PDB file of the backbone (N, CA, C, O) and the ligand in Angstrom, with CONECT records:
HET     ZN  A 101       1
ATOM      1  N   UNK A   1     135.437 107.964 110.177  1.00  0.00           N
ATOM      2  CA  UNK A   1     135.020 109.221 109.758  1.00  0.00           C
ATOM      3  C   UNK A   1     135.586 110.473 110.678  1.00  0.00           C
ATOM      4  O   UNK A   1     135.664 110.370 111.902  1.00  0.00           O
ATOM      5  N   UNK A   2     135.948 111.590 110.004  1.00  0.00           N
ATOM      6  CA  UNK A   2     136.423 112.699 110.768  1.00  0.00           C
ATOM      7  C   UNK A   2     135.165 113.702 110.906  1.00  0.00           C
ATOM      8  O   UNK A   2     134.228 113.724 110.108  1.00  0.00           O
ATOM      9  N   UNK A   3     135.292 114.539 112.060  1.00  0.00           N
ATOM     10  CA  UNK A   3     134.300 115.547 112.360  1.00  0.00           C
ATOM     11  C   UNK A   3     134.296 116.546 111.045  1.00  0.00           C
ATOM     12  O   UNK A   3     135.316 116.833 110.417  1.00  0.00           O
ATOM     13  N   UNK A   4     133.125 116.969 110.777  1.00  0.00           N
ATOM     14  CA  UNK A   4     132.899 118.039 109.690  1.00  0.00           C
ATOM     15  C   UNK A   4     133.616 119.310 109.999  1.00  0.00           C
ATOM     16  O   UNK A   4     134.013 120.026 109.080  1.00  0.00           O
ATOM     17  N   UNK A   5     133.811 119.640 111.322  1.00  0.00           N
ATOM     18  CA  UNK A   5     134.198 120.868 111.761  1.00  0.00           C
ATOM     19  C   UNK A   5     135.666 120.840 112.157  1.00  0.00           C
ATOM     20  O   UNK A   5     136.241 121.921 112.291  1.00  0.00           O
ATOM     21  N   UNK A   6     136.290 119.762 112.345  1.00  0.00           N
ATOM     22  CA  UNK A   6     137.708 119.594 112.634  1.00  0.00           C
ATOM     23  C   UNK A   6     138.184 118.269 112.174  1.00  0.00           C
ATOM     24  O   UNK A   6     137.487 117.593 111.417  1.00  0.00           O
ATOM     25  N   UNK A   7     139.311 117.879 112.585  1.00  0.00           N
ATOM     26  CA  UNK A   7     139.865 116.738 112.064  1.00  0.00           C
ATOM     27  C   UNK A   7     139.789 115.532 113.129  1.00  0.00           C
ATOM     28  O   UNK A   7     140.331 114.464 112.846  1.00  0.00           O
ATOM     29  N   UNK A   8     139.168 115.690 114.262  1.00  0.00           N
ATOM     30  CA  UNK A   8     139.014 114.747 115.205  1.00  0.00           C
ATOM     31  C   UNK A   8     138.135 113.587 114.745  1.00  0.00           C
ATOM     32  O   UNK A   8     137.328 113.765 113.832  1.00  0.00           O
ATOM     33  N   UNK A   9     138.253 112.523 115.287  1.00  0.00           N
ATOM     34  CA  UNK A   9     137.449 111.336 115.112  1.00  0.00           C
ATOM     35  C   UNK A   9     136.020 111.690 115.374  1.00  0.00           C
ATOM     36  O   UNK A   9     135.772 112.272 116.430  1.00  0.00           O
ATOM     37  N   UNK A  10     135.044 111.410 114.541  1.00  0.00           N
ATOM     38  CA  UNK A  10     133.776 111.718 114.711  1.00  0.00           C
ATOM     39  C   UNK A  10     133.077 110.679 115.774  1.00  0.00           C
ATOM     40  O   UNK A  10     133.555 109.549 115.869  1.00  0.00           O
ATOM     41  N   UNK A  11     132.026 111.031 116.518  1.00  0.00           N
ATOM     42  CA  UNK A  11     131.453 110.234 117.560  1.00  0.00           C
ATOM     43  C   UNK A  11     130.007 110.097 117.298  1.00  0.00           C
ATOM     44  O   UNK A  11     129.374 109.294 117.984  1.00  0.00           O
ATOM     45  N   UNK A  12     129.364 110.842 116.314  1.00  0.00           N
ATOM     46  CA  UNK A  12     127.897 110.814 116.081  1.00  0.00           C
ATOM     47  C   UNK A  12     127.698 111.310 114.644  1.00  0.00           C
ATOM     48  O   UNK A  12     128.625 111.737 113.956  1.00  0.00           O
ATOM     49  N   UNK A  13     126.418 111.223 114.238  1.00  0.00           N
ATOM     50  CA  UNK A  13     126.016 111.744 113.045  1.00  0.00           C
ATOM     51  C   UNK A  13     124.782 112.629 113.227  1.00  0.00           C
ATOM     52  O   UNK A  13     123.855 112.292 113.964  1.00  0.00           O
ATOM     53  N   UNK A  14     124.796 113.711 112.568  1.00  0.00           N
ATOM     54  CA  UNK A  14     123.618 114.760 112.781  1.00  0.00           C
ATOM     55  C   UNK A  14     122.399 114.023 112.378  1.00  0.00           C
ATOM     56  O   UNK A  14     122.405 113.287 111.391  1.00  0.00           O
ATOM     57  N   UNK A  15     121.469 114.184 113.039  1.00  0.00           N
ATOM     58  CA  UNK A  15     120.096 113.638 112.847  1.00  0.00           C
ATOM     59  C   UNK A  15     119.397 114.067 111.498  1.00  0.00           C
ATOM     60  O   UNK A  15     118.684 113.353 110.792  1.00  0.00           O
ATOM     61  N   UNK A  16     119.757 115.408 111.285  1.00  0.00           N
ATOM     62  CA  UNK A  16     119.031 116.157 110.301  1.00  0.00           C
ATOM     63  C   UNK A  16     119.742 116.135 108.873  1.00  0.00           C
ATOM     64  O   UNK A  16     119.083 116.095 107.834  1.00  0.00           O
ATOM     65  N   UNK A  17     121.150 116.162 108.898  1.00  0.00           N
ATOM     66  CA  UNK A  17     121.728 116.314 107.532  1.00  0.00           C
ATOM     67  C   UNK A  17     122.710 115.219 107.382  1.00  0.00           C
ATOM     68  O   UNK A  17     123.117 115.068 106.230  1.00  0.00           O
ATOM     69  N   UNK A  18     123.207 114.381 108.326  1.00  0.00           N
ATOM     70  CA  UNK A  18     124.020 113.436 108.170  1.00  0.00           C
ATOM     71  C   UNK A  18     125.526 113.623 108.247  1.00  0.00           C
ATOM     72  O   UNK A  18     126.313 112.707 108.006  1.00  0.00           O
ATOM     73  N   UNK A  19     125.872 114.793 108.576  1.00  0.00           N
ATOM     74  CA  UNK A  19     127.337 115.331 108.755  1.00  0.00           C
ATOM     75  C   UNK A  19     127.878 114.487 110.102  1.00  0.00           C
ATOM     76  O   UNK A  19     127.179 114.285 111.095  1.00  0.00           O
ATOM     77  N   UNK A  20     129.027 114.114 109.964  1.00  0.00           N
ATOM     78  CA  UNK A  20     129.635 113.466 111.234  1.00  0.00           C
ATOM     79  C   UNK A  20     130.176 114.608 112.103  1.00  0.00           C
ATOM     80  O   UNK A  20     130.634 115.638 111.609  1.00  0.00           O
ATOM     81  N   UNK A  21     130.098 114.362 113.510  1.00  0.00           N
ATOM     82  CA  UNK A  21     130.539 115.308 114.308  1.00  0.00           C
ATOM     83  C   UNK A  21     131.263 114.662 115.642  1.00  0.00           C
ATOM     84  O   UNK A  21     130.870 113.600 116.125  1.00  0.00           O
ATOM     85  N   UNK A  22     132.252 115.344 116.129  1.00  0.00           N
ATOM     86  CA  UNK A  22     132.923 115.067 117.303  1.00  0.00           C
ATOM     87  C   UNK A  22     132.248 115.352 118.608  1.00  0.00           C
ATOM     88  O   UNK A  22     131.163 115.932 118.599  1.00  0.00           O
ATOM     89  N   UNK A  23     132.837 114.970 119.779  1.00  0.00           N
ATOM     90  CA  UNK A  23     132.120 115.351 121.051  1.00  0.00           C
ATOM     91  C   UNK A  23     132.172 116.830 121.352  1.00  0.00           C
ATOM     92  O   UNK A  23     131.333 117.371 122.073  1.00  0.00           O
ATOM     93  N   UNK A  24     133.239 117.511 120.749  1.00  0.00           N
ATOM     94  CA  UNK A  24     133.393 118.934 121.018  1.00  0.00           C
ATOM     95  C   UNK A  24     132.341 119.601 120.128  1.00  0.00           C
ATOM     96  O   UNK A  24     131.704 120.509 120.662  1.00  0.00           O
ATOM     97  N   UNK A  25     132.060 119.302 118.878  1.00  0.00           N
ATOM     98  CA  UNK A  25     131.212 120.091 118.022  1.00  0.00           C
ATOM     99  C   UNK A  25     129.856 119.684 117.911  1.00  0.00           C
ATOM    100  O   UNK A  25     129.147 120.307 117.121  1.00  0.00           O
ATOM    101  N   UNK A  26     129.320 118.647 118.635  1.00  0.00           N
ATOM    102  CA  UNK A  26     128.043 118.352 118.582  1.00  0.00           C
ATOM    103  C   UNK A  26     127.078 119.207 119.320  1.00  0.00           C
ATOM    104  O   UNK A  26     127.567 119.788 120.289  1.00  0.00           O
ATOM    105  N   UNK A  27     125.870 119.407 119.092  1.00  0.00           N
ATOM    106  CA  UNK A  27     124.977 120.160 119.819  1.00  0.00           C
ATOM    107  C   UNK A  27     123.751 119.169 119.882  1.00  0.00           C
ATOM    108  O   UNK A  27     123.726 118.090 119.289  1.00  0.00           O
ATOM    109  N   UNK A  28     122.698 119.687 120.703  1.00  0.00           N
ATOM    110  CA  UNK A  28     121.441 118.774 120.680  1.00  0.00           C
ATOM    111  C   UNK A  28     120.251 119.615 120.362  1.00  0.00           C
ATOM    112  O   UNK A  28     120.248 120.840 120.483  1.00  0.00           O
ATOM    113  N   UNK A  29     119.233 118.900 119.949  1.00  0.00           N
ATOM    114  CA  UNK A  29     117.952 119.647 119.588  1.00  0.00           C
ATOM    115  C   UNK A  29     116.799 118.533 119.641  1.00  0.00           C
ATOM    116  O   UNK A  29     117.044 117.329 119.554  1.00  0.00           O
ATOM    117  N   UNK A  30     115.651 119.014 119.779  1.00  0.00           N
ATOM    118  CA  UNK A  30     114.531 118.143 119.810  1.00  0.00           C
ATOM    119  C   UNK A  30     113.942 117.986 118.454  1.00  0.00           C
ATOM    120  O   UNK A  30     113.989 118.934 117.669  1.00  0.00           O
ATOM    121  N   UNK A  31     113.394 116.866 118.125  1.00  0.00           N
ATOM    122  CA  UNK A  31     112.777 116.591 116.877  1.00  0.00           C
ATOM    123  C   UNK A  31     111.518 115.582 116.956  1.00  0.00           C
ATOM    124  O   UNK A  31     111.367 114.837 117.924  1.00  0.00           O
ATOM    125  N   UNK A  32     110.672 115.615 115.916  1.00  0.00           N
ATOM    126  CA  UNK A  32     109.661 114.783 115.823  1.00  0.00           C
ATOM    127  C   UNK A  32     110.091 113.583 115.063  1.00  0.00           C
ATOM    128  O   UNK A  32     110.765 113.798 114.055  1.00  0.00           O
ATOM    129  N   UNK A  33     109.810 112.342 115.381  1.00  0.00           N
ATOM    130  CA  UNK A  33     110.032 111.294 114.850  1.00  0.00           C
ATOM    131  C   UNK A  33     108.960 110.753 113.827  1.00  0.00           C
ATOM    132  O   UNK A  33     109.177 110.164 112.768  1.00  0.00           O
ATOM    133  N   UNK A  34     107.753 111.095 114.396  1.00  0.00           N
ATOM    134  CA  UNK A  34     106.567 110.731 113.523  1.00  0.00           C
ATOM    135  C   UNK A  34     105.305 111.623 114.017  1.00  0.00           C
ATOM    136  O   UNK A  34     105.163 112.035 115.168  1.00  0.00           O
ATOM    137  N   UNK A  35     104.486 111.828 113.019  1.00  0.00           N
ATOM    138  CA  UNK A  35     103.217 112.535 113.387  1.00  0.00           C
ATOM    139  C   UNK A  35     102.134 111.816 112.805  1.00  0.00           C
ATOM    140  O   UNK A  35     102.298 111.200 111.752  1.00  0.00           O
ATOM    141  N   UNK A  36     101.059 111.840 113.390  1.00  0.00           N
ATOM    142  CA  UNK A  36      99.819 111.001 113.085  1.00  0.00           C
ATOM    143  C   UNK A  36      98.480 111.750 113.592  1.00  0.00           C
ATOM    144  O   UNK A  36      98.477 112.632 114.451  1.00  0.00           O
ATOM    145  N   UNK A  37      97.487 111.317 113.006  1.00  0.00           N
ATOM    146  CA  UNK A  37      96.130 111.708 113.434  1.00  0.00           C
ATOM    147  C   UNK A  37      95.604 110.847 114.437  1.00  0.00           C
ATOM    148  O   UNK A  37      95.413 109.674 114.119  1.00  0.00           O
ATOM    149  N   UNK A  38      95.317 111.247 115.675  1.00  0.00           N
ATOM    150  CA  UNK A  38      94.924 110.383 116.900  1.00  0.00           C
ATOM    151  C   UNK A  38      93.433 110.304 116.917  1.00  0.00           C
ATOM    152  O   UNK A  38      92.729 110.552 115.939  1.00  0.00           O
ATOM    153  N   UNK A  39      92.994 109.938 118.106  1.00  0.00           N
ATOM    154  CA  UNK A  39      91.554 109.793 118.280  1.00  0.00           C
ATOM    155  C   UNK A  39      90.928 111.175 118.203  1.00  0.00           C
ATOM    156  O   UNK A  39      91.575 112.185 118.481  1.00  0.00           O
ATOM    157  N   UNK A  40      89.661 111.200 117.822  1.00  0.00           N
ATOM    158  CA  UNK A  40      88.804 112.559 117.616  1.00  0.00           C
ATOM    159  C   UNK A  40      89.466 113.402 116.537  1.00  0.00           C
ATOM    160  O   UNK A  40      89.165 114.589 116.410  1.00  0.00           O
ATOM    161  N   UNK A  41      90.399 112.780 115.726  1.00  0.00           N
ATOM    162  CA  UNK A  41      90.946 113.431 114.562  1.00  0.00           C
ATOM    163  C   UNK A  41      91.795 114.697 115.033  1.00  0.00           C
ATOM    164  O   UNK A  41      91.754 115.816 114.523  1.00  0.00           O
ATOM    165  N   UNK A  42      92.614 114.263 116.172  1.00  0.00           N
ATOM    166  CA  UNK A  42      93.509 115.386 116.641  1.00  0.00           C
ATOM    167  C   UNK A  42      94.934 115.003 116.234  1.00  0.00           C
ATOM    168  O   UNK A  42      95.377 113.903 116.564  1.00  0.00           O
ATOM    169  N   UNK A  43      95.684 115.892 115.512  1.00  0.00           N
ATOM    170  CA  UNK A  43      97.023 115.652 115.140  1.00  0.00           C
ATOM    171  C   UNK A  43      97.874 115.398 116.321  1.00  0.00           C
ATOM    172  O   UNK A  43      97.700 116.090 117.324  1.00  0.00           O
ATOM    173  N   UNK A  44      98.747 114.507 116.303  1.00  0.00           N
ATOM    174  CA  UNK A  44      99.661 114.241 117.403  1.00  0.00           C
ATOM    175  C   UNK A  44     101.066 113.991 116.887  1.00  0.00           C
ATOM    176  O   UNK A  44     101.213 113.468 115.782  1.00  0.00           O
ATOM    177  N   UNK A  45     102.096 114.335 117.626  1.00  0.00           N
ATOM    178  CA  UNK A  45     103.399 114.142 117.298  1.00  0.00           C
ATOM    179  C   UNK A  45     104.247 113.457 118.353  1.00  0.00           C
ATOM    180  O   UNK A  45     104.184 113.819 119.528  1.00  0.00           O
ATOM    181  N   UNK A  46     105.127 112.363 117.907  1.00  0.00           N
ATOM    182  CA  UNK A  46     105.930 111.728 118.863  1.00  0.00           C
ATOM    183  C   UNK A  46     107.363 112.398 118.750  1.00  0.00           C
ATOM    184  O   UNK A  46     108.065 112.322 117.742  1.00  0.00           O
ATOM    185  N   UNK A  47     107.723 113.099 119.979  1.00  0.00           N
ATOM    186  CA  UNK A  47     108.953 113.902 119.785  1.00  0.00           C
ATOM    187  C   UNK A  47     110.005 113.229 120.640  1.00  0.00           C
ATOM    188  O   UNK A  47     109.687 112.462 121.548  1.00  0.00           O
ATOM    189  N   UNK A  48     111.422 113.560 120.304  1.00  0.00           N
ATOM    190  CA  UNK A  48     112.516 113.010 120.940  1.00  0.00           C
ATOM    191  C   UNK A  48     113.359 114.269 121.287  1.00  0.00           C
ATOM    192  O   UNK A  48     113.571 115.139 120.443  1.00  0.00           O
ATOM    193  N   UNK A  49     113.843 114.338 122.589  1.00  0.00           N
ATOM    194  CA  UNK A  49     114.693 115.400 122.994  1.00  0.00           C
ATOM    195  C   UNK A  49     116.105 114.955 122.836  1.00  0.00           C
ATOM    196  O   UNK A  49     116.391 113.759 122.766  1.00  0.00           O
ATOM    197  N   UNK A  50     117.038 115.959 122.778  1.00  0.00           N
ATOM    198  CA  UNK A  50     118.494 115.680 122.775  1.00  0.00           C
ATOM    199  C   UNK A  50     119.017 114.849 121.789  1.00  0.00           C
ATOM    200  O   UNK A  50     119.925 114.061 122.054  1.00  0.00           O
ATOM    201  N   UNK A  51     118.505 114.952 120.609  1.00  0.00           N
ATOM    202  CA  UNK A  51     119.082 114.168 119.279  1.00  0.00           C
ATOM    203  C   UNK A  51     120.391 114.969 118.934  1.00  0.00           C
ATOM    204  O   UNK A  51     120.555 116.151 119.234  1.00  0.00           O
ATOM    205  N   UNK A  52     121.219 114.257 118.329  1.00  0.00           N
ATOM    206  CA  UNK A  52     122.485 114.921 117.761  1.00  0.00           C
ATOM    207  C   UNK A  52     122.218 115.865 116.739  1.00  0.00           C
ATOM    208  O   UNK A  52     121.453 115.542 115.831  1.00  0.00           O
ATOM    209  N   UNK A  53     122.771 117.051 116.761  1.00  0.00           N
ATOM    210  CA  UNK A  53     122.742 118.141 115.712  1.00  0.00           C
ATOM    211  C   UNK A  53     124.009 118.665 115.567  1.00  0.00           C
ATOM    212  O   UNK A  53     124.725 118.844 116.553  1.00  0.00           O
ATOM    213  N   UNK A  54     124.402 118.957 114.332  1.00  0.00           N
ATOM    214  CA  UNK A  54     125.734 119.416 113.944  1.00  0.00           C
ATOM    215  C   UNK A  54     125.911 120.879 114.303  1.00  0.00           C
ATOM    216  O   UNK A  54     127.038 121.322 114.523  1.00  0.00           O
ATOM    217  N   UNK A  55     124.858 121.620 114.365  1.00  0.00           N
ATOM    218  CA  UNK A  55     124.827 122.997 114.639  1.00  0.00           C
ATOM    219  C   UNK A  55     124.984 123.812 113.375  1.00  0.00           C
ATOM    220  O   UNK A  55     124.929 125.042 113.411  1.00  0.00           O
ATOM    221  N   UNK A  56     125.173 123.159 112.298  1.00  0.00           N
ATOM    222  CA  UNK A  56     125.514 123.879 111.089  1.00  0.00           C
ATOM    223  C   UNK A  56     124.197 123.828 110.057  1.00  0.00           C
ATOM    224  O   UNK A  56     123.922 124.807 109.364  1.00  0.00           O
ATOM    225  N   UNK A  57     123.589 122.879 110.027  1.00  0.00           N
ATOM    226  CA  UNK A  57     122.391 122.691 109.088  1.00  0.00           C
ATOM    227  C   UNK A  57     121.281 123.417 109.765  1.00  0.00           C
ATOM    228  O   UNK A  57     121.357 123.659 110.969  1.00  0.00           O
ATOM    229  N   UNK A  58     120.265 123.771 109.061  1.00  0.00           N
ATOM    230  CA  UNK A  58     119.110 124.573 109.678  1.00  0.00           C
ATOM    231  C   UNK A  58     117.785 123.793 109.288  1.00  0.00           C
ATOM    232  O   UNK A  58     117.177 123.957 108.230  1.00  0.00           O
ATOM    233  N   UNK A  59     117.437 122.931 110.291  1.00  0.00           N
ATOM    234  CA  UNK A  59     116.154 122.386 110.186  1.00  0.00           C
ATOM    235  C   UNK A  59     115.063 123.363 110.218  1.00  0.00           C
ATOM    236  O   UNK A  59     115.032 124.174 111.144  1.00  0.00           O
ATOM    237  N   UNK A  60     114.169 123.371 109.311  1.00  0.00           N
ATOM    238  CA  UNK A  60     113.233 124.469 109.217  1.00  0.00           C
ATOM    239  C   UNK A  60     111.959 124.178 110.148  1.00  0.00           C
ATOM    240  O   UNK A  60     111.530 123.048 110.378  1.00  0.00           O
ATOM    241  N   UNK A  61     111.435 125.347 110.637  1.00  0.00           N
ATOM    242  CA  UNK A  61     110.388 125.239 111.704  1.00  0.00           C
ATOM    243  C   UNK A  61     108.981 124.995 111.097  1.00  0.00           C
ATOM    244  O   UNK A  61     108.045 124.555 111.763  1.00  0.00           O
ATOM    245  N   UNK A  62     108.910 125.289 109.881  1.00  0.00           N
ATOM    246  CA  UNK A  62     107.729 125.097 109.137  1.00  0.00           C
ATOM    247  C   UNK A  62     107.780 124.318 107.876  1.00  0.00           C
ATOM    248  O   UNK A  62     108.803 124.366 107.193  1.00  0.00           O
ATOM    249  N   UNK A  63     106.771 123.611 107.514  1.00  0.00           N
ATOM    250  CA  UNK A  63     106.795 122.776 106.226  1.00  0.00           C
ATOM    251  C   UNK A  63     106.915 123.808 105.103  1.00  0.00           C
ATOM    252  O   UNK A  63     106.448 124.945 105.171  1.00  0.00           O
ATOM    253  N   UNK A  64     107.591 123.298 104.055  1.00  0.00           N
ATOM    254  CA  UNK A  64     107.856 124.087 102.746  1.00  0.00           C
ATOM    255  C   UNK A  64     106.704 123.678 101.695  1.00  0.00           C
ATOM    256  O   UNK A  64     106.548 122.487 101.426  1.00  0.00           O
ATOM    257  N   UNK A  65     106.032 124.503 101.202  1.00  0.00           N
ATOM    258  CA  UNK A  65     105.077 124.206 100.230  1.00  0.00           C
ATOM    259  C   UNK A  65     105.663 123.813  98.937  1.00  0.00           C
ATOM    260  O   UNK A  65     106.626 124.454  98.516  1.00  0.00           O
ATOM    261  N   UNK A  66     105.153 122.765  98.222  1.00  0.00           N
ATOM    262  CA  UNK A  66     105.840 122.253  97.009  1.00  0.00           C
ATOM    263  C   UNK A  66     104.595 121.980  96.023  1.00  0.00           C
ATOM    264  O   UNK A  66     104.337 120.817  95.713  1.00  0.00           O
ATOM    265  N   UNK A  67     103.894 122.953  95.577  1.00  0.00           N
ATOM    266  CA  UNK A  67     102.691 122.812  94.760  1.00  0.00           C
ATOM    267  C   UNK A  67     103.113 122.268  93.504  1.00  0.00           C
ATOM    268  O   UNK A  67     102.232 121.655  92.902  1.00  0.00           O
ATOM    269  N   UNK A  68     104.359 122.343  92.896  1.00  0.00           N
ATOM    270  CA  UNK A  68     104.807 121.770  91.629  1.00  0.00           C
ATOM    271  C   UNK A  68     104.788 120.204  91.677  1.00  0.00           C
ATOM    272  O   UNK A  68     105.122 119.617  90.647  1.00  0.00           O
ATOM    273  N   UNK A  69     104.471 119.559  92.649  1.00  0.00           N
ATOM    274  CA  UNK A  69     104.574 118.204  92.744  1.00  0.00           C
ATOM    275  C   UNK A  69     103.186 117.611  92.248  1.00  0.00           C
ATOM    276  O   UNK A  69     103.087 116.453  91.842  1.00  0.00           O
ATOM    277  N   UNK A  70     102.129 118.496  92.314  1.00  0.00           N
ATOM    278  CA  UNK A  70     100.766 118.177  91.926  1.00  0.00           C
ATOM    279  C   UNK A  70     100.310 118.714  90.495  1.00  0.00           C
ATOM    280  O   UNK A  70      99.171 118.490  90.086  1.00  0.00           O
TER     281      UNK A  70
HETATM  282 ZN    ZN A 101     123.286 118.803 110.482  1.00  0.00          ZN2+
END
């Protein structure tokens, strides 16, 4: 596969959107891999730092309401 931003061979895949990126065009970002309700009913998140990000897609900081699903 080639990098989404240039014609170099890709080295990784964006964690968020699936675009392939080369070493020159990748960026990194933190993300949650899972969230759950822990002891005493306290929400907890398991985060990972420095995951591959293409720098083009826009992971949203807030959940998006989808009331039409109910
Ligand atoms: Zn992306």
